[in-house]
KEVO-734592 format. One record per residue: residue in one letter; x, y, z of N, C-alpha, C in turn. Coordinates in steps of 0.02 Angstrom, whole numbers, padded with zeros to 5 digits, always signed. Layout:
<vexpas>
AXYZXYZXYZ ...
</vexpas>
This chain:
<vexpas>
M-00842+01046+00093-00886+01002+00055-00845+00946+00026 S-00861+00885+00043-00824+00827+00019-00854+00804-00047 R-00816+00813-00101-00840+00789-00166-00829+00714-00172 I-00773+00690-00145-00758+00618-00149-00807+00579-00106 G-00823+00604-00047-00866+00568-00001-00937+00557-00028 K-00960+00599-00073-01027+00592-00100-01034+00538-00153 K-00978+00518-00183-00980+00468-00236-00997+00399-00207 P-01042+00362-00238-01056+00294-00214-00998+00248-00234 I-00988+00195-00195-00935+00147-00208-00967+00086-00241 P-00951+00072-00305-00979+00013-00337-00947-00051-00309 V-00989-00101-00296-00965-00165-00270-00966-00216-00328 P-00908-00239-00351-00907-00287-00407-00932-00355-00385 S-00948-00397-00434-00972-00464-00418-00914-00504-00388 G-00929-00547-00341-00878-00585-00307-00853-00552-00244 V-00877-00492-00229-00858-00455-00169-00920-00448-00125 K-00912-00464-00061-00968-00459-00014-00951-00405+00037 V-00995-00356+00044-00986-00302+00093-01039-00310+00148 T-01016-00311+00211-01061-00316+00268-01050-00255+00312 I-01104-00218+00326-01100-00160+00369-01143-00173+00430 N-01111-00174+00489-01145-00187+00552-01129-00130+00599 G-01173-00080+00602-01160-00022+00644-01102+00018+00616 A-01047+00020+00656-00988+00058+00635-00935+00014+00604 S-00945-00051+00600-00894-00094+00571-00912-00112+00499 V-00862-00110+00456-00870-00127+00386-00824-00186+00371 V-00852-00239+00344-00813-00299+00326-00822-00311+00251 V-00765-00317+00216-00766-00329+00144-00731-00396+00132 E-00766-00441+00097-00738-00508+00083-00736-00520+00008 G-00682-00551-00014-00673-00570-00084-00617-00620-00086 K-00561-00602-00119-00502-00645-00118-00470-00645-00049 A-00484-00592-00010-00460-00586+00059-00517-00556+00100 K-00506-00548+00164-00557-00519+00208-00526-00460+00245 L-00555-00401+00237-00532-00340+00270-00588-00311+00310 S-00571-00282+00368-00622-00249+00409-00595-00183+00434 W-00641-00137+00449-00623-00070+00471-00681-00040+00510 E-00664+00000+00561-00715+00034+00601-00724+00105+00574 L-00786+00123+00561-00801+00191+00537-00787+00243+00591 P-00762+00301+00573-00753+00354+00623-00821+00383+00643 E-00821+00419+00698-00883+00451+00719-00902+00504+00667 L-00962+00527+00667-00991+00577+00621-01006+00548+00552 V-00994+00484+00540-01003+00455+00474-01042+00389+00479 K-01086+00378+00431-01124+00316+00426-01116+00288+00356 A-01118+00222+00350-01115+00190+00284-01174+00142+00279 E-01201+00136+00218-01255+00089+00206-01247+00058+00137 L-01271-00003+00132-01268-00041+00069-01335-00033+00035 V-01335-00001-00024-01396+00009-00062-01387-00025-00130 G-01421-00081-00138-01414-00118-00201-01343-00145-00207 N-01309-00124-00259-01241-00146-00272-01190-00091-00259 E-01207-00044-00215-01164+00013-00201-01162+00027-00126 V-01105+00052-00103-01099+00075-00034-01101+00151-00035 I-01144+00179+00007-01151+00252+00011-01130+00274+00081 V-01084+00322+00083-01059+00349+00146-01092+00417+00156 S-01123+00426+00215-01156+00490+00230-01130+00517+00296 R-01139+00582+00307-01114+00613+00368-01173+00638+00409 D-01159+00649+00474-01212+00669+00521-01232+00742+00513 D-01182+00786+00505-01196+00857+00501-01155+00888+00445 E-01155+00954+00440-01120+00988+00386-01055+01020+00409 S-01027+00997+00464-00965+01026+00489-00906+01006+00445 R-00853+01043+00451-00793+01031+00411-00762+00963+00429 R-00762+00947+00493-00733+00884+00515-00772+00824+00489 S-00839+00828+00490-00879+00772+00465-00870+00764+00389 S-00861+00820+00354-00848+00816+00282-00781+00781+00268 A-00731+00797+00309-00665+00765+00301-00670+00690+00317 M-00707+00673+00369-00714+00603+00388-00754+00563+00336 Q-00801+00597+00303-00840+00564+00250-00794+00546+00191 G-00752+00593+00170-00705+00580+00116-00655+00526+00134 L-00631+00527+00197-00584+00476+00220-00617+00407+00220 A-00677+00402+00248-00711+00338+00252-00726+00311+00182 R-00747+00353+00137-00762+00331+00069-00700+00305+00035 S-00643+00340+00042-00581+00319+00010-00556+00253+00039 L-00559+00245+00105-00535+00184+00136-00579+00124+00119 I-00645+00133+00117-00690+00078+00098-00679+00060+00025 N-00670+00110-00018-00656+00097-00089-00590+00058-00097 N-00539+00076-00058-00475+00039-00060-00484-00033-00037 M-00528-00044+00012-00542-00112+00034-00575-00152-00021 V-00624-00122-00055-00660-00157-00109-00612-00173-00166 V-00570-00125-00186-00522-00137-00240-00470-00189-00218 G-00449-00187-00155-00399-00233-00130-00423-00305-00131 V-00485-00318-00111-00509-00388-00109-00529-00412-00178 S-00540-00367-00225-00559-00389-00293-00498-00394-00339 Q-00454-00342-00339-00397-00342-00385-00330-00348-00348 G-00326-00319-00289-00263-00319-00251-00220-00259-00270 F-00170-00247-00229-00123-00192-00240-00053-00220-00250 K-00011-00183-00286+00055-00207-00304+00104-00149-00305 K+00163-00159-00275+00218-00111-00278+00279-00148-00301 E+00320-00116-00342+00381-00146-00367+00440-00103-00348 L+00492-00135-00322+00553-00101-00302+00611-00129-00343 A+00657-00085-00361+00717-00106-00398+00777-00098-00352 V+00820-00150-00350+00881-00148-00310+00938-00136-00358 I+00971-00079-00351+01023-00059-00398+01089-00051-00360 G+01140-00087-00382+01206-00082-00352+01245-00145-00363 V+01310-00139-00371+01353-00197-00382+01356-00239-00319 G+01340-00303-00325+01342-00348-00268+01280-00347-00224 Y+01231-00305-00240+01170-00303-00200+01126-00362-00223 K+01104-00403-00174+01063-00461-00190+01004-00464-00142 V+00950-00492-00167+00889-00501-00127+00863-00571-00141 Q+00839-00604-00088+00807-00670-00097+00756-00681-00042 V+00709-00725-00056+00657-00743-00008+00674-00811+00021 N+00679-00815+00088+00690-00878+00123+00630-00889+00169 G+00583-00930+00148+00524-00943+00190+00483-00880+00200 K+00478-00859+00262+00440-00799+00280+00485-00739+00291 K+00546-00741+00265+00593-00686+00273+00619-00663+00206 L+00630-00598+00200+00662-00569+00142+00734-00553+00163 V+00783-00584+00130+00853-00575+00149+00885-00527+00098 L+00913-00472+00124+00943-00421+00081+01017-00413+00096 N+01058-00417+00043+01130-00402+00048+01139-00335+00012 L+01150-00282+00051+01150-00215+00023+01216-00178+00034 G+01271-00215+00037+01336-00182+00044+01356-00168+00116 Y+01315-00186+00163+01332-00177+00233+01374-00238+00255 S+01402-00236+00315+01441-00292+00341+01397-00350+00363 H+01332-00339+00363+01285-00391+00384+01227-00394+00334 T+01192-00451+00335+01132-00456+00294+01073-00430+00334 I+01024-00406+00298+00963-00380+00330+00908-00430+00317 E+00874-00451+00371+00818-00497+00365+00754-00460+00382 Y+00707-00460+00335+00643-00426+00345+00589-00480+00349 D+00552-00481+00405+00498-00529+00413+00439-00507+00370 I+00416-00551+00326+00360-00535+00282+00296-00537+00322 P+00258-00481+00325+00196-00480+00364+00143-00528+00335 A+00100-00553+00378+00045-00596+00356-00001-00556+00310 G-00024-00585+00257-00068-00551+00211-00032-00521+00151 L+00034-00523+00151+00073-00497+00095+00109-00554+00060 N+00118-00545-00005+00156-00593-00044+00214-00555-00076 I+00275-00574-00058+00334-00540-00085+00373-00591-00127 T+00387-00571-00189+00426-00613-00234+00485-00573-00260 V+00538-00609-00278+00598-00577-00305+00607-00601-00377 V+00614-00554-00423+00623-00569-00493+00694-00551-00514 D+00731-00597-00542+00799-00587-00567+00848-00565-00513 G+00832-00574-00450+00878-00556-00396+00884-00483-00382 N+00852-00440-00422+00859-00368-00410+00793-00330-00416 K+00737-00365-00418+00672-00332-00421+00626-00364-00370 I+00598-00325-00326+00554-00350-00273+00483-00330-00291 V+00437-00379-00290+00367-00367-00304+00327-00382-00241 I+00291-00332-00216+00252-00338-00155+00178-00335-00175 E+00139-00387-00157+00069-00389-00174+00027-00404-00112 G-00033-00375-00110-00077-00388-00054-00144-00353-00063 A-00191-00368-00018-00257-00339-00023-00262-00272+00015 D-00221-00261+00065-00223-00201+00106-00174-00149+00079 K-00200-00095+00051-00158-00044+00018-00108-00014+00067 Q-00130+00000+00128-00086+00030+00177-00028-00017+00195 M-00042-00082+00202+00009-00130+00221+00060-00139+00164 V+00036-00140+00101+00081-00147+00044+00127-00086+00040 G+00099-00026+00047+00140+00035+00044+00189+00040+00101 Q+00168+00020+00161+00213+00023+00219+00270-00027+00212 A+00256-00087+00187+00309-00136+00177+00359-00111+00125 A+00334-00081+00071+00378-00055+00019+00422+00002+00047 A+00392+00046+00086+00430+00101+00116+00482+00076+00165 T+00466+00025+00204+00513-00003+00252+00572-00035+00216 I+00558-00075+00164+00611-00107+00127+00655-00054+00092 R+00624-00003+00065+00662+00051+00032+00708+00087+00082 S+00685+00093+00145+00724+00130+00195+00788+00094+00215 F+00795+00029+00199+00856-00007+00216+00917+00021+00179 R+00906+00043+00117+00960+00074+00078+00928+00121+00027 K+00918+00184+00047+00887+00233+00003+00935+00249-00055 P+00909+00267-00113+00953+00283-00169+00998+00343-00152 E+01063+00335-00166+01108+00390-00151+01113+00435-00212 P+01128+00500-00202+01120+00549-00256+01177+00552-00307 Y+01232+00515-00297+01288+00521-00343+01290+00465-00395 K+01278+00403-00375+01278+00348-00422+01209+00316-00429 G+01163+00333-00384+01095+00306-00387+01089+00236-00358 K+01140+00213-00321+01137+00146-00292+01088+00145-00234 G+01054+00088-00227+01007+00080-00171+00943+00048-00194 I+00891+00054-00154+00826+00025-00170+00779+00082-00187 R+00747+00077-00245+00699+00129-00266+00637+00096-00296 Y+00584+00135-00299+00524+00112-00334+00540+00108-00408 V+00508+00061-00444+00524+00051-00515+00510+00115-00555 D+00456+00151-00539+00438+00210-00577+00468+00274-00548 E+00513+00269-00499+00543+00327-00467+00601+00354-00508 Q+00605+00420-00514+00660+00452-00549+00707+00484-00498 I+00771+00468-00502+00821+00495-00457+00861+00547-00495 T+00866+00607-00468+00907+00659-00498+00977+00652-00470 L+01024+00635-00514+01093+00625-00492+01130+00692-00489 K+01171+00698-00437+01212+00758-00429+01277+00749-00468 E+01307+00805-00486+01371+00803-00519+01426+00796-00467 G+01474+00754-00480+01528+00743-00432+01579+00800-00434 K+01631+00794-00392+01683+00844-00390+01723+00845-00455 T+01745+00904-00474+01787+00909-00534+01855+00934-00512 V+01907+00908-00543+01975+00928-00527+01993+00984-00574 G+02018+01038-00545+02038+01090-00592+02051+01151-00559 
</vexpas>
């Protein structure tokens, strides 16, 4: 039984939702579209989107919850947007934006250039904080995970790229004795 799937999705003012068969298009500050999975239908009733399923099977219940969550993320994305913040910690580690590329100096013998995907806005604050903003929650999270993977935080000094709210448990080093 999908409890999340039964909740209606409120559509704020300034957001336009269009449902045409299995395709859902949400427009606001950006435009996002998605195809509904089988076993699920969506309809616009007044100022709310309601997701319903065809039968009472376990798979259709799961698809109903998935569809409701993804459509809700689309509505929130085009109205408010999503944001992830990364902190770059380490001596000599620098980050800057050059046009459509994010250039990272992370202690390797070479610089790393990351192409900024269309639909995302990446800014660097104070040379050591990366702010990723966009309407598509999946794309924002994937970009943050990719950038973090260039230099994951190491467990002894904590150097590397981490999420701002992430806690790293540091290991104790070797002791002489």
